[in-house]
Biotite code that builds the C-alpha atoms (Angstrom):
import biotite.structure as struc

atoms = struc.array([
    struc.Atom([-3.117, -8.325, -15.153], chain_id="A", res_id=1, res_name="GLY", atom_name="CA", element="C"),
    struc.Atom([-5.183, -8.293, -18.280], chain_id="A", res_id=2, res_name="TYR", atom_name="CA", element="C"),
    struc.Atom([-5.536, -6.339, -21.508], chain_id="A", res_id=3, res_name="THR", atom_name="CA", element="C"),
    struc.Atom([-8.654, -4.565, -22.799], chain_id="A", res_id=4, res_name="GLU", atom_name="CA", element="C"),
    struc.Atom([-9.136, -3.627, -26.448], chain_id="A", res_id=5, res_name="ARG", atom_name="CA", element="C"),
    struc.Atom([-11.304, -0.697, -27.415], chain_id="A", res_id=6, res_name="TYR", atom_name="CA", element="C"),
    struc.Atom([-13.165, -0.026, -30.683], chain_id="A", res_id=7, res_name="ALA", atom_name="CA", element="C"),
    struc.Atom([-10.510, 2.426, -31.840], chain_id="A", res_id=8, res_name="CYS", atom_name="CA", element="C"),
    struc.Atom([-7.849, -0.287, -31.474], chain_id="A", res_id=9, res_name="GLY", atom_name="CA", element="C"),
    struc.Atom([-6.203, 1.280, -28.418], chain_id="A", res_id=10, res_name="GLU", atom_name="CA", element="C"),
    struc.Atom([-4.892, -1.270, -25.941], chain_id="A", res_id=11, res_name="VAL", atom_name="CA", element="C"),
    struc.Atom([-4.964, -0.519, -22.239], chain_id="A", res_id=12, res_name="LEU", atom_name="CA", element="C"),
    struc.Atom([-3.067, -2.715, -19.827], chain_id="A", res_id=13, res_name="GLU", atom_name="CA", element="C"),
    struc.Atom([-4.277, -2.857, -16.267], chain_id="A", res_id=14, res_name="LYS", atom_name="CA", element="C"),
    struc.Atom([-2.047, -4.293, -13.579], chain_id="A", res_id=15, res_name="LYS", atom_name="CA", element="C"),
    struc.Atom([-3.563, -5.915, -10.530], chain_id="A", res_id=16, res_name="TYR", atom_name="CA", element="C"),
    struc.Atom([-1.911, -7.450, -7.496], chain_id="A", res_id=17, res_name="TYR", atom_name="CA", element="C"),
    struc.Atom([-2.965, -10.584, -5.744], chain_id="A", res_id=18, res_name="SER", atom_name="CA", element="C"),
    struc.Atom([-2.150, -10.212, -2.038], chain_id="A", res_id=19, res_name="CYS", atom_name="CA", element="C"),
    struc.Atom([-1.844, -12.878, 0.583], chain_id="A", res_id=20, res_name="LEU", atom_name="CA", element="C"),
    struc.Atom([-2.420, -11.341, 3.987], chain_id="A", res_id=21, res_name="VAL", atom_name="CA", element="C"),
    struc.Atom([-1.353, -13.269, 7.039], chain_id="A", res_id=22, res_name="SER", atom_name="CA", element="C"),
    struc.Atom([-3.611, -13.410, 10.077], chain_id="A", res_id=23, res_name="ASN", atom_name="CA", element="C"),
    struc.Atom([-0.533, -13.314, 12.264], chain_id="A", res_id=24, res_name="SER", atom_name="CA", element="C"),
    struc.Atom([-0.128, -9.688, 13.292], chain_id="A", res_id=25, res_name="GLU", atom_name="CA", element="C"),
    struc.Atom([2.669, -10.535, 15.746], chain_id="A", res_id=26, res_name="ASN", atom_name="CA", element="C"),
    struc.Atom([5.294, -11.107, 13.067], chain_id="A", res_id=27, res_name="SER", atom_name="CA", element="C"),
    struc.Atom([4.620, -7.683, 11.544], chain_id="A", res_id=28, res_name="LEU", atom_name="CA", element="C"),
    struc.Atom([4.208, -5.692, 14.720], chain_id="A", res_id=29, res_name="SER", atom_name="CA", element="C"),
    struc.Atom([7.884, -6.014, 15.650], chain_id="A", res_id=30, res_name="THR", atom_name="CA", element="C"),
    struc.Atom([9.032, -4.628, 12.292], chain_id="A", res_id=31, res_name="GLU", atom_name="CA", element="C"),
    struc.Atom([6.350, -2.111, 11.343], chain_id="A", res_id=32, res_name="PHE", atom_name="CA", element="C"),
    struc.Atom([3.847, 0.105, 13.050], chain_id="A", res_id=33, res_name="SER", atom_name="CA", element="C"),
    struc.Atom([1.075, 1.693, 10.960], chain_id="A", res_id=34, res_name="LEU", atom_name="CA", element="C"),
    struc.Atom([-1.015, 4.421, 12.604], chain_id="A", res_id=35, res_name="TYR", atom_name="CA", element="C"),
    struc.Atom([-3.610, 5.851, 12.927], chain_id="A", res_id=36, res_name="PRO", atom_name="CA", element="C"),
    struc.Atom([-5.834, 3.136, 11.567], chain_id="A", res_id=37, res_name="ASN", atom_name="CA", element="C"),
    struc.Atom([-8.444, 4.086, 10.422], chain_id="A", res_id=38, res_name="PRO", atom_name="CA", element="C"),
    struc.Atom([-7.073, 7.355, 9.026], chain_id="A", res_id=39, res_name="ALA", atom_name="CA", element="C"),
    struc.Atom([-8.553, 10.184, 6.978], chain_id="A", res_id=40, res_name="SER", atom_name="CA", element="C"),
    struc.Atom([-5.642, 12.123, 5.466], chain_id="A", res_id=41, res_name="ASP", atom_name="CA", element="C"),
    struc.Atom([-2.245, 10.781, 6.527], chain_id="A", res_id=42, res_name="VAL", atom_name="CA", element="C"),
    struc.Atom([-0.896, 7.397, 7.621], chain_id="A", res_id=43, res_name="LEU", atom_name="CA", element="C"),
    struc.Atom([2.408, 7.000, 9.428], chain_id="A", res_id=44, res_name="TYR", atom_name="CA", element="C"),
    struc.Atom([4.624, 3.968, 9.008], chain_id="A", res_id=45, res_name="LEU", atom_name="CA", element="C"),
    struc.Atom([7.196, 3.476, 11.734], chain_id="A", res_id=46, res_name="LYS", atom_name="CA", element="C"),
    struc.Atom([10.039, 1.111, 10.925], chain_id="A", res_id=47, res_name="LEU", atom_name="CA", element="C"),
    struc.Atom([12.111, -0.563, 13.605], chain_id="A", res_id=48, res_name="SER", atom_name="CA", element="C"),
    struc.Atom([15.329, -0.243, 11.593], chain_id="A", res_id=49, res_name="LYS", atom_name="CA", element="C"),
    struc.Atom([14.800, 3.399, 10.567], chain_id="A", res_id=50, res_name="GLU", atom_name="CA", element="C"),
    struc.Atom([15.526, 2.538, 6.911], chain_id="A", res_id=51, res_name="ASP", atom_name="CA", element="C"),
    struc.Atom([13.017, 4.908, 5.305], chain_id="A", res_id=52, res_name="TYR", atom_name="CA", element="C"),
    struc.Atom([15.146, 5.815, 2.276], chain_id="A", res_id=53, res_name="ALA", atom_name="CA", element="C"),
    struc.Atom([15.177, 2.251, 0.933], chain_id="A", res_id=54, res_name="ASN", atom_name="CA", element="C"),
    struc.Atom([11.473, 1.569, 1.447], chain_id="A", res_id=55, res_name="THR", atom_name="CA", element="C"),
    struc.Atom([8.957, 1.580, -1.404], chain_id="A", res_id=56, res_name="GLU", atom_name="CA", element="C"),
    struc.Atom([5.227, 1.320, -0.812], chain_id="A", res_id=57, res_name="TYR", atom_name="CA", element="C"),
    struc.Atom([2.157, 0.612, -2.915], chain_id="A", res_id=58, res_name="LYS", atom_name="CA", element="C"),
    struc.Atom([-1.431, 1.284, -1.922], chain_id="A", res_id=59, res_name="ILE", atom_name="CA", element="C"),
    struc.Atom([-3.700, -1.414, -3.337], chain_id="A", res_id=60, res_name="ILE", atom_name="CA", element="C"),
    struc.Atom([-7.489, -1.588, -3.132], chain_id="A", res_id=61, res_name="ASP", atom_name="CA", element="C"),
    struc.Atom([-9.500, -4.733, -2.386], chain_id="A", res_id=62, res_name="LEU", atom_name="CA", element="C"),
    struc.Atom([-9.811, -5.463, -6.116], chain_id="A", res_id=63, res_name="PHE", atom_name="CA", element="C"),
    struc.Atom([-6.024, -5.500, -6.491], chain_id="A", res_id=64, res_name="GLY", atom_name="CA", element="C"),
    struc.Atom([-5.788, -2.156, -8.303], chain_id="A", res_id=65, res_name="ARG", atom_name="CA", element="C"),
    struc.Atom([-2.720, -0.059, -7.544], chain_id="A", res_id=66, res_name="ILE", atom_name="CA", element="C"),
    struc.Atom([-3.747, 3.399, -6.323], chain_id="A", res_id=67, res_name="ASN", atom_name="CA", element="C"),
    struc.Atom([-0.330, 4.800, -5.441], chain_id="A", res_id=68, res_name="SER", atom_name="CA", element="C"),
    struc.Atom([3.363, 3.896, -5.700], chain_id="A", res_id=69, res_name="VAL", atom_name="CA", element="C"),
    struc.Atom([6.101, 5.885, -4.011], chain_id="A", res_id=70, res_name="SER", atom_name="CA", element="C"),
    struc.Atom([9.199, 5.795, -1.829], chain_id="A", res_id=71, res_name="ASN", atom_name="CA", element="C"),
    struc.Atom([8.679, 6.423, 1.848], chain_id="A", res_id=72, res_name="LEU", atom_name="CA", element="C"),
    struc.Atom([9.823, 9.840, 3.054], chain_id="A", res_id=73, res_name="ASN", atom_name="CA", element="C"),
    struc.Atom([11.975, 10.391, 6.165], chain_id="A", res_id=74, res_name="GLU", atom_name="CA", element="C"),
    struc.Atom([8.968, 11.141, 8.378], chain_id="A", res_id=75, res_name="SER", atom_name="CA", element="C"),
    struc.Atom([7.258, 7.886, 7.372], chain_id="A", res_id=76, res_name="GLY", atom_name="CA", element="C"),
    struc.Atom([4.093, 9.775, 6.383], chain_id="A", res_id=77, res_name="SER", atom_name="CA", element="C"),
    struc.Atom([1.849, 8.554, 3.560], chain_id="A", res_id=78, res_name="ILE", atom_name="CA", element="C"),
    struc.Atom([-0.764, 10.889, 2.068], chain_id="A", res_id=79, res_name="ASP", atom_name="CA", element="C"),
    struc.Atom([-4.090, 9.081, 1.641], chain_id="A", res_id=80, res_name="ILE", atom_name="CA", element="C"),
    struc.Atom([-6.305, 12.162, 1.308], chain_id="A", res_id=81, res_name="SER", atom_name="CA", element="C"),
    struc.Atom([-7.133, 11.436, -2.350], chain_id="A", res_id=82, res_name="GLU", atom_name="CA", element="C"),
    struc.Atom([-8.323, 7.857, -1.676], chain_id="A", res_id=83, res_name="LEU", atom_name="CA", element="C"),
    struc.Atom([-11.992, 6.978, -1.492], chain_id="A", res_id=84, res_name="SER", atom_name="CA", element="C"),
    struc.Atom([-13.365, 5.765, 1.826], chain_id="A", res_id=85, res_name="ILE", atom_name="CA", element="C"),
    struc.Atom([-12.768, 2.033, 2.202], chain_id="A", res_id=86, res_name="GLY", atom_name="CA", element="C"),
    struc.Atom([-10.270, -0.722, 2.984], chain_id="A", res_id=87, res_name="ASN", atom_name="CA", element="C"),
    struc.Atom([-6.827, -0.955, 1.391], chain_id="A", res_id=88, res_name="TYR", atom_name="CA", element="C"),
    struc.Atom([-3.579, -2.877, 1.533], chain_id="A", res_id=89, res_name="PHE", atom_name="CA", element="C"),
    struc.Atom([-0.218, -1.216, 2.019], chain_id="A", res_id=90, res_name="LEU", atom_name="CA", element="C"),
    struc.Atom([2.471, -3.277, 0.284], chain_id="A", res_id=91, res_name="LEU", atom_name="CA", element="C"),
    struc.Atom([5.868, -2.406, 1.756], chain_id="A", res_id=92, res_name="ILE", atom_name="CA", element="C"),
    struc.Atom([9.043, -3.397, -0.077], chain_id="A", res_id=93, res_name="LYS", atom_name="CA", element="C"),
    struc.Atom([12.494, -3.195, 1.486], chain_id="A", res_id=94, res_name="GLN", atom_name="CA", element="C"),
    struc.Atom([15.305, -4.681, -0.594], chain_id="A", res_id=95, res_name="LYS", atom_name="CA", element="C"),
    struc.Atom([14.228, -8.312, -1.058], chain_id="A", res_id=96, res_name="GLU", atom_name="CA", element="C"),
    struc.Atom([11.481, -8.335, 1.579], chain_id="A", res_id=97, res_name="ARG", atom_name="CA", element="C"),
    struc.Atom([7.842, -7.480, 0.974], chain_id="A", res_id=98, res_name="THR", atom_name="CA", element="C"),
    struc.Atom([5.161, -7.139, 3.651], chain_id="A", res_id=99, res_name="ARG", atom_name="CA", element="C"),
    struc.Atom([1.459, -6.336, 3.411], chain_id="A", res_id=100, res_name="VAL", atom_name="CA", element="C"),
    struc.Atom([-0.515, -4.373, 6.005], chain_id="A", res_id=101, res_name="LEU", atom_name="CA", element="C"),
    struc.Atom([-4.209, -3.552, 5.999], chain_id="A", res_id=102, res_name="ARG", atom_name="CA", element="C"),
    struc.Atom([-5.637, -0.099, 6.657], chain_id="A", res_id=103, res_name="PHE", atom_name="CA", element="C"),
    struc.Atom([-8.948, 1.712, 6.475], chain_id="A", res_id=104, res_name="CYS", atom_name="CA", element="C"),
    struc.Atom([-9.498, 5.136, 4.872], chain_id="A", res_id=105, res_name="LYS", atom_name="CA", element="C"),
    struc.Atom([-12.139, 6.985, 6.893], chain_id="A", res_id=106, res_name="ALA", atom_name="CA", element="C"),
    struc.Atom([-14.013, 10.228, 6.336], chain_id="A", res_id=107, res_name="ASN", atom_name="CA", element="C"),
])
């Protein structure tokens, strides 16, 4: 993250994430399924252990800016209708484990 100072003296903190994305899709495919990809309005995250209540997600753009933070609902649906068209990362946190998946927001 970094801090910007404006002429009026107001300080605005911006938080950015640095993501390391593995090229190995096999390790993720057994635990998570993200569909449809690309998507226009809603993404669905299917978990193999059905532990939706304890799953937090963050949507992060390619510059590392956080666009959305929420807990996953029971249906596993994630509203992406307000996002601009482009590529994003979905950071999924369950207890002590964190995984990153890529998705594309389409028109």
